[in-house]
N, C-alpha and C positions, 0 to 999 in steps of 0.2 A: 614678650620681650621686644622692644623696638630697636631698630638698627641705630648705630651711632651716626651722628651728624658730623661729617668731616668739614673742616674749614676750606679745603680745596676740593671743588666739585669734580675734578678729574680723577680723584682717588675713589676706588670702589673695592668692595670685598667680594668680587664675583668669582674668585678662583682659589685654588689651594696655595698656601705659602709654605715653602720648603726651607729648611735650614741644614746645610751640610758644611762643616768646617773643612775647607779644602786647602787654602793657602793663607799666608800671613798678611796682615794689614800693612799698607804703605804708611810711611811716616807723614801723616796729615793731622791737622789740629781738630778738624770737625766743626770749625766755626762757620756758621751760616747766619748772615744777618736777617733780622725780621722773621724769625721762625721759632714759634713757641710750642706748638703741638708736635708730638712725636711723629704722627702720620705725615704732617707737612714736612718735617725734617727728613724722614725716610724718602719721601717723594723727591725732595731736592737732592739727596745723596744719589738716588737712582738716575737723576738727570745729569750728573757730573761724572764723567768717565774716570776721574782720578780716584774714585771710591769703589771701582769694580773689584778690588781685592777684598772688599768688605761686604758689598751688596750689589747685585746686578739684576737686570731684567732677564727673565727666562722667556717671557712672551709679553711684550709691551702692550699689544692690542687687547689682550685679555687680562692685563694687570697682574700677571704672575711674575713674582720675583724670587730670587734666592738670596738668603743671608749666607754669604760665603764664610764669614768669620763673625760668629755671634759675640764673642768677647771683644773683638775690635769694634763692632757696632755699639756695644754697651759703653766702651771707653770713649768713643767719639761723642755719644749722646751725653755722657757725664761731663766731658770737656766743654761741650756746647752749653749745657745748663749752668756750669760754673761761670762761664764767660758772659752769660746773659743775665 
């Protein structure tokens, strides 16, 4: 099996990805321009502090992040795809 080719070279799957629903999502639309792939979208969310209630870096150097609110992330992605 070959690894996935990401459109953003800064993204890598070198570590574990954790998901723990801890707190509710902030009221944000999830609209990010010029972003079509889920991994690019996640990276952009991680780069914006207003989405920390949904997804945040655990260790940015090793590219480990936490999905704080999986349902919130799914909703944001759904809103983004409808708007694009």
